[in-house]
N, C-alpha and C positions, 0 to 999 in steps of 0.2 A: 909217169904216169905218162902215159900218150894221149892228150887232149882231144885229138881228132875222133879216135876212138870212144873215149869217154862220153864225148858230145853225140856221137853217133848211138852209143847205147840209150844213154839219157833221152834224147829227142825221141827215140823210138818208144820209150816209155811213154813220154808225153803223146806221143801219134797215136799211141793204144790206146789210153783214157779219153784221147778226143773221139777216136772212131765209137768205142764204148757210150761215150756220153752221147753221141749222135742215136744211139740206139735208145737210150731211155728216152729221150726227147721223142724219138717215132712214137714209141708207147702212150708217152703225153698226148700226142694229136690223135692217135686212135681214140683215146679216153674223152677228148675235149669234144663238148658239143656248142659250144660260146665258138660263135665264128670271129670273135676278137682273140679270145687263146688261141684259136687256131691260127689265125695271122702271127702272133708274137711266137708261137711255138715253130711257125713254119721258118722265120726268120732267125730264130735261136738254133733248129735243124741245119739251115744254111752256114751259120757260123762255125758250128761243131767241125762238120765236115770240111769246109775251108780251112780251119785250125789244122786237121789232120792232113791237109793238103800241104800248108803251109810249113809244117814239121818234116814232111815228105821231100819237100823240097829242098829246106835245110841241108838234109840228110845226104841228098843227092849232090849237092853242091859242095859237102865235104868229101866227094867221091867215094860215099858209102850207099849201101841200100837197108832199109829199114829191117832192125831186126825181130823176128817173130818173137813176141811176149807174150807166152802160154798163160801167164797167172799175174795180169796186171791188175792195178786198180780196181778197175769193177767189179773182176772176179772175185777179189777180196772181199768186196763190199757187198755184193751178191750173197756170198755166205754168209756174212753177219745180218744183212737186213732180209734175206730171203725178196720175194718179188712184192712190189708195195700193190697191196687190193684196191685202193681207192685213189681219188685227186688229189686229197690232201696228203697222204704218203708220196704220190709221186712228187708233188710240188715241195715238200719238206725234204725229199732227196736231193732233187734237185738244185734245192736253196743250199744244202750242206757240201753237195759236190761243187756246185760253182765256187762256192767259198772257199773251199780247199784248191779249188785251180787258181784262183786270184791270189793268194797266199803263196802257192807256190811259184808260180810266176813273178811275184813281186820279189820272191826271196832271189830267184835266179838272177833277176835283172840287177839286183843290187851287189853280186859278185863283180870284185875289178877285174876279172878277166873275161868277160865278156865282149866278143866280137860284135863290131856295128850291125853287121845284117842280124846277127840274134837278137840283139835289144830291138830291133825295129820290130822283128814277129813279137817279142815277150811285150812290147809296147802297145801294138795293134790288138792282142789278145786280152790286154789289161783293160783296153777301154771296151771290149766285148763283155768280158765277164761283169763288169760295172753295169751295162746294160742289161746284161742277162739278169744278175740278181735284182736290179730294180723292177725289173716286170714281175718276177717270183715272188719278191717280198709285197709288192702290189697285190697278187693275187691271193695270196696268201692271209693279208689282210682283210681281203674282201670274205675270204673263208671263215674268218672270226665272226662275222655276223652270221653265217650260217651253223657253223662247227662249236662255237664259241670260242674265246679268248684261251682260256685255261687249255682246251683241247689242242689247239693250233701249236702251244706254246710246249706244252707236254710231247707233243709228236716230233717238232723240232730239235728237243732236248734230246729225246731218245735217237732219233738218227746223227744227233753231234756224236752222241758217245760211240755210237755202232761206227760211225764214219771214223772216228779218231783210232779207235782200234785196230780197223781193217787198212787204214793208212800205215800204222806203226807196223804192220804183219810187210804190206807190200813194200815198205820203204827199207825193212830188213832185206827182204828179196832182191831189191833193186841194186841197195850197198853191195851185196854177195853176188851178184852179176857183175856188178862194176869191178871189184877186186878179182874177178876171175877174167875177166876181158884185160884188165891190166896187167894181169899175171901173165897171160898169155903173150900180150903184144912185146911184154918186158922180155920173157925168156926167147923170142924170136930174134 
């Protein structure tokens, strides 16, 4: 397998997820009336767009250009969840998306063949994901006082199940794309 081609495609999937994540955060900002929440969301939005840039930069450093990902993680997720209709759903969706990003980046960072530059990007993103999860979980805890603990827990569980199914579909697509790029590179 051509590691460079593999990394470029994988980083393109990561990049696409970060860009779509930024779109989700922007939707949250537009719904947030609380100035403290808007501040946290603005920082989160800056992090998401920076992450997309960092993946773009890694792709360029490998001599590539980002691949267009027509049907990435967030598109699969949107088909499963629909458009969240209120703040609780948006925060729950953000929470499960951040949990997935953290898990995915942790898994990648633990691989033995990760180069130092990519590992540095993954570690930075890991720190950011921890910060994102902290503030989102704080806001969900605040909503427990308004919406009720059971409703918040049920909403989180529903979104976790939908996210799991969406990720499985996206992962299958991603693995197929990797097999195809590997076959193309090998044939050349």
